[in-house]
N, C-alpha and C positions, 0 to 999 in steps of 0.2 A: 536467635541462634542459641542453642543449648548445648553445653559441652558436658560430656561424661567422661571421667577418668578415674583410674584406680586410686584409692585413698592415699596411699604413700606418696604418689607423684603430687597429688594436691597439697599435701602438707609440706612437701619440698618447695613447691611454687609459693605457698603462703609464707613460708619461712624466708624465702629469697626476697619476696615483695616487701615484707616487713623489715628485713635488714636494709634494703635499698632505701625505703622511706625513712627509717631510723637514722641511716648514715647521712642522708641529705639533711635531714632535720638537726642531727648532731653537728654537722659541718657548718650549718647556717648559724646554729647557737654558739659555735667556737668563733666563727667570724665575727658575729655580733658582739661577743664578749671580748675580742682582741683589743678593743679601744677602751674597754671598761675593766673592772677588776674581775679576777677569776672567781670571786665569790658568787656572782649571779650565775655563771656557768656551772658551779658546783651545786647550787640549789636547784637549777633547772634539769640537770642530768638525771636525777631519780624520776622526775616527772616524765622525762623522755622514755625511760625504761618501762615505766607503768603504761604509757602510751603505746609502746611496741607490743607489750604483752596483751593489752587490750585490743589492739588491731588484729593480732594473731588470732585471738579467740573469736573476735567479731567475724572475720572472714572464714574461719573453720566451722563455727557452729551457728551463726545467724544468717550470714550472706548465702553461704552454700548449703545445699540440701543433700540427703543421703537416699540412695536407691538400693534396697536389700534384695537379695536373691528371690525371685518369683514376682517382685513388684513389677509393675508396667509404667513406662515412662510415655506420657502423651505430649507430643510436640505438634506443631502446625503441619509438619509434613511426615510424622511417623508415629508408630506405636511399637515401642521396643520393650522386650521383656528381658530384665537383667538376670544374668547367670551367676554373677558375683556381685559383691558389694562395689558400689560406684559412688563417687562424688559428683554432684551436679552443680555445674557452674551456670546459673540462670542469667542468660543475656536475652530474654524474651519470655513469652507466655508459655507455660507448661503445666502439667498436672501429673501427680503420681497416683496410680491405682494400687491400693494395698493388695496384699496377697488374698485377702478374703474376696476381693471382686475380680480375681483373675478370669473367672468364667461368667462374669457378669454380676449385676446387682439383682439379688432375689428379694421379693417382698411378698409376704402373705397378706392378702387383702380380701375384702368382701365387696362384691358387685352384685346388686339387686338380691341380696340375701344369700348369695352363692360363695363359697370359700374358693379362691383362686390363688394360684402361685404366679406371679409376675416376674419375668426376667428381662432386664434392661441390659443390652450389650453395646458397648461403644463401637461403632462401625466407621465413622468418619471423623478423623483427628481434627482437622482444621475447623470443620462446621461445629464439632463439640466444644472446642476451646472458644469460639466466637459466641455461640448461642448460650452456653451455660457458665460463662465466665463469673456471674454473681455466686455460683454455687461451688466454685473453687476457692477454698479458704487458704490463705497464707501465701499467695502468690504476689508478693510486695516488691517494691523497689529496693529496699534495704534489708527486709527480714524475709526469708523464704523457707517454708515448709508446706508446699502446695499439696493439699489433698482435696479429693471431691466430697462434697457433702450430698451423697446419693439420696438420703432420707428426705431432705428438704427439697431437692430437685424433683423427686418422684411426687411429693405432695403438690408442689406448685406448677409443675411443668408437664409431667408425663401422665399422671393419674386420669385427668379429665379426658385427654384424647384416647387413652387406652380403653376407658369405659365407653366412650362412643363407638369404638370398633370392637365392642365386646364379642359380638357373633362371630366376626371373622377371626379374632384371636383364639377363642375357645374351640374353633374348628380347624386348628392347625396352621392359621396363617400368621402373618407378622405385620407389625406397623412400623413403617420407617418415618422417623422424625429427624430433625436436624442433628446429625452426627450419632444417632442411636437407633437400635432396632429393638422393638419391644415384642415379646411373645408371652403367651399366658396359657395356663392349663388349669382345669378345674380340679379341685382336691375333694377328697371325701369329707 
């Protein structure tokens, strides 16, 4: 499950979560120091403040991702184009297609001495995420900035099948692979 919300709501949620965790830790620190001197409590309180700031920055900039206007979010059940900036709270697999790839990934290549322009378009969200997961960089458990490495995926996954279907592709046909459609045209 992937949640997308406006950034200001996300920052409010991060601040509330940070305050709750910091408050609970501060209360525990106070209760633990009740039997001892207040000196330990005074020494640990700046560390608690640093922890709270670190937690807020971690949640804001490392755990969560951003979706800019025009970028597309691929989840297992949808392909959504952002109209405005959104914060992504990743609780599952996802990938973000940069603005450059809004109309597909284009690659100039040579097949049998002919120059061709190849277009790869994402058509099946779930199949794409499952089949090409090694080419989605940054989709981690703790740090997320999930982007598709199209160049590497083209070289390792799509180029060989596209070259095998060269005659069909250059005559206006397309090639359906797991989650993508490949089209090609000959250039001068």
